[in-house]
N, C-alpha and C positions, 0 to 999 in steps of 0.2 A: 683027296681025290686027282688022278693027273691029268694033265690039259686034255686029255683026247677025251677022258670018261666024262669031265665038265660039257665037253662042248657036243657030245652023245647026248648027254643027259636033257642038254638045252635043246635039243634038235627033234629029241620024243617030246618035248613039251609043247614046239609049235605047232609039231605034225598032230598031235591030238586034238589043240584049239582051234587048230584052222584047219581041216577037216578036208575044204575045198580045194587046198592043194593037191598037185604029184607030190610023191616026194622026192622029187627033184628039186625042184620050188621049194617045199616044204625045207629041202636041208640048205638052199642056199637065203631064204630068208633066213634061219635060224644061225647060219654065218653071219651077215649079214648086221644083224640087230643086236648079237653077240660083240664083234667087234665093236658095232657104236658104243656099245653101252662097259665095252673094256676102255677104250682108247679115250673116248670125249670126243668122237669128232667122226661126220660120214662122208666123209673125204673118203672115196673109192682106192685111191695106190693107197691112202693111211691103213684102210680097216685091212686091205688085202696082205700090204705089209704084216701088220702083227698079226694074220691068219695063216699067212705063209713062214713065218718063224714059228708060232705056235705049233703047228701040223707039221711042220720040217718041209713042205711042198716049195717050189716057185713061185714066187712072188707075181710072176706075167701071168700064169696060170690061172689064182687065186680071182687076181684082176677080170679077167677073161669071164669067169662062171658068173663074178658079181655085175658086170657090165652087161652081159646077155638076157639075166634076170630082170634087167630095168626094160626092155629091148619090148617095142609091139612085134607079134609071131611072124611077120613080113618082114622084117629084117635081121631076123635070126637065121645063123649061117645051118647047114644039113635041111632033112626030112621029117615034118612030125612035130616040126617044134608048136608048141603053145605060148603063149602070153598070159602072163596070171590077172585072172578074174579078179579084178581090185572091188569090185560092188560084193562079191562074196565074202571076199578075205575081209571087205566092211565090217559085213553082218556077221562073220563069224565074232570079229574081233569085239563085237557090243554085246555077241553072247558066251564073250570069257569071261569082260567086266560085271554082267550080271552074277553070272556065276560066282563071282569072288564078292559079289557087294554083299554090306552088310546092312541092315535097313530096305526100309520101302520108300524113303525117299531120297529123288534122284534132280540134278539139275544139269538142263544143259544149256549154251551158250553158240550161240549162232553168230561168227564174225569171220571177218577176211583181214585176210594181212597181204602182204606184199613183197617182192624181191625185185630193189632195183626200177627199174623199162622192162625187166623181161616178164614174170609172171604176176598174176594176182591169186590167191588162194582162199575157195572157200569151205571153211571149218565147222562143223558142229563137235564142240568136244563136251567131254565129260568132266562139269570142275571138283576137282576133288581135292582137298588139304593144302591147297593156296598154290596147284595147278591145273593145266588144261589138257586130260589125255584126246588127243583128234580121234575120231570115231567113223567119222566119213567125213569126206571134202572130195573138192576138185580142182585142179590146176589150170590156169585160164593164163591166155597170156594178155599182158598186159596193152592196157587200152584199146580191149576187144570191146566195142558196143554192145550194149543188153543189160536190161534190167535184173538178172542172174535171177528170178521167177523160178523158171523149169530148174536150175539143179537144186536151191532150197528145198521143192518140193521133192524133189527125187530124194532127196538124201534124207530128210523126215520120211518119207514113206516108209523108206529101205529099214530106218533102224525100228518103228515103231512094233512090227512085229514079235519082236522080241524080246523087247520091256513088259513085264505080269503087269498084266489091266488093273491090279488092284494096288500098285505102286502111284507113290504121286509126284508125277516130275511137270517140270518149272523149266518152262522154253526163255531165258534170258536175250535180249538181242539189245543193242544200243539204238539212239534214235536214230541214226542214218538208214538201219535196213526196216523202222518200221513202216509197214505197209497194210492195208486190210485184207487183203487175199493170206498171207501169211498169218494173222490174228487169226482169222476164221479158220485157214487150215491146221494150226495146234488143236483150237477147238476139238476142230469133227476128229483128229484121231485120238481124242480124250486127253491129250495131254493140258498143263495151265499157261497162256501166255505171258508172259512179263518182260512185256514191251516198252521201253521209254521214249518218247515221242520230245518233240521240238514247242517249245514254250507258247509258241503264237496263235494256238489253238483257242477254244471254250470249250467249255464244260456246262451241262445242266445238272444238276444236284437232281437226284428224284424227290418227286411233289415239289420243285420248285417249276415256274414260268419264267423265270429269270436265268438267261445265258452268263456266266464269270468267264475272263478269261483268267486263262490256268496261272497268271504269274498275280491275279489278285487273291487266287485262295492261300498263299504260301510270299506274302512280299517281302519278307523278310529272313535274315540267318536264323537258325534254331526253330523255325515252325514246322507243322507239319498238318496235312488233312486228307483225310480219305475216307469214302462212301462211294454210293453206287451213283449212275446216271447215267446222261447219254454225251457222249463224247463229240466235237465235230460239228458246228453248227451247219453247214452245207450238208444237204440231204443225201446226195452222193455219196460222202463219205460218213455221214452217222453211223454211231458204235452204241448200241447199250451194254456197261461195261463197270467196272468199277475202276476209280482212279487212287489212287496212294502217291500222296503228293509228299516231300520233304526237300527242306534248305539246309543242308548242314553247315554249320559251323567251319569255315575256311572253303567250303565248296565257293566257285564264281556262278554257279548256276543251279537251281533245284532240281530236284528229278520230280519227273512226272511219267510215273507207271500203269500202262493198263495191264489190267488181269480178267481174267473171268471168276476167281475167286469172289466169294465173300469176305467184304472188310474185316470182319471178327477171323476170316480163315488164313487170312495175308497179313503180309506184314514188310513194309517200301524196303527194309533193311534187307532182305534177302538178296534186292536188287544189287549188293555190293559184292556177291558171290563171283560177278561178271565179270570183276575183274583176273579173276583166276586165270580165265581164257587167254587175256594178254601173256599171260606170266607163262603157259603154256607154249605160248608163240616165243617168247623170251628164249625159253627152254631150246625150242628146234633151232635157233640160232644162235647167237653169242654166248647164254646163259649156258648151255649144253652141248647140242649136238651139229654146231660151226655150219648149217645151212645155209648161212649168208655167203658161204666159202664156194659154192658149188659151181660148177662149171658146165651143168646141164644148163640145155636151150631147149629142149621139147616138153610139154610139159605133160606129157602122157609120162611120161620115163621118171620127171620128176615127184609124179604122184602115188608111184610104186616107192622112188624111196622115202616116200612120208607114211610109207607099211614098215618099210622098217623101223624108220624112226616113232612111229606111233608104239610099238612091238617093244621097244627099246623103253620106253620112257616107263609104259605100261608096268613090265620087269622092275626097272629100279625104282619106280613108287612105289608098289608093291611090298620091294624089301625094305624101304624108306621108313615104310606103313610101321610093320615087324618092330624095326628099331624107336622109331618116334613113341610105338605104344608100350614095347619094354617088355616085347616077347624074347624069348633065347635063342631065336631062329633057325630050330630043332635041331640045336650043335648040343650036348652036353658038355663038351669039350671045351665049347666058347665062352670066353667070361660073357656077365651080363654087361653088353655095352650100353643100353642104355643107361645102366645106372654111372656110364664113366660121362653122359652128357651135361651139359650144363644146361638145364632146362630154364627157359625166359615166357614169359606169359605171350609173344609175339615170338613167333617161329626167324629164330637167327638165321638160315640154311633149307634151302631148296629143299624139298624131298626127293627129287629127283636123283640132284649131288648126293646127297646122305646114301641113297640108296647104292648109287656109285661108289661111294666109297666105302660102306660094308662090305661090296662085292670083292675089291682089289682087298682090305682086310683077309677076306677067308682066304680069295683066291694065295695072299702070298705067303697065307700060315698054314696051305693045304686042307681046308675044310672042304667037304661039300658044297657041292653049288647050293644055293639058294634059289627055290624056283616062286612063279609068284605062288601067295597062297590066301592073300586076304584083302581089301578094300573095305578099311573102315571109317567109312564119311564123319567128319564132325558135323555135330547139329549147326541145322542153318543159325545165321546169326538173330536173335531176339532181342536185341539191345542198342543204340544209339552208337553205346561207346563202343562193342565187338564189331558194328561193321565200319568206323574209322579206323578201326587197326586194320582190315583188310583193303583200305584201299591205298 
């Protein structure tokens, strides 16, 4: 397929799946994400150089389009300029993922990442096959005081309507983000909290009068405990919940997870999925899109650039899925690339990078562009050995 047809096909795909964008906004987002996926960088001049050479346009003209796409409406030249509606696009991005998803189980992870002394990013990610696909995020100035409560609640409310109510959704967060209001809001949304807490709390198992320190429930490595009861002795913090406790061999500290699921319907091993969110941050930075090199200083502009990176991540991860799962990528003339891979029990290459490699091979071989077709999640870890492989 010709270079212009490939970019046009991707533009049509982005426009169809993000209908909140105007035609011009969707076109520039497609250019941004196409360039990011192909060159492995979100640097504006790098992407503009690639697109300018590809489309035989002046690099300065392309760079200006990419620059203005990230701006607030008031900072753009001309009349009737509109800024990208980020919340609407995040909602559409989640709808896109739900349409591609096979199965009725989904794990979301809440986490924060920083960029030096400039930004803090609060992100909700769909954790998937060793990676995290950001679906909602807010970029804040580093050092800004606050609890982040408003931002987390807004993002959870935003995403809830597009997930089918019959799906089982767990929401994972590390101990630094635990708060009673977060637990209760997740339950109100009919999702299931899977929140890690510090070991300095007490727990009273159901049917017992005595309170136990959490560390006494799993006092040595290779021990587990789970059951219903009441966590936190203080009346102001008291919570009726299920406690899942596990001290894995080799871990410095045990895991203590709070959830509303019954002990028989949950497994502490599921918490291992949260590490995939951190891998998603690595993909945005040194492991993929090189965001750590950005020169941006405006949080709102950086948040819009994250949209382009998220779309590029979704695309490459989807292509990597098809390759890892053994499909022929809808091209009968393309060799069975899956058969050429050396498959190992443990994933040796990130799905995002595998997808990028496949896209480059298809471009060099002049094959038609492969668009996102499916997301096939792996079964949640059911054994301790499986979970340890994720850490």
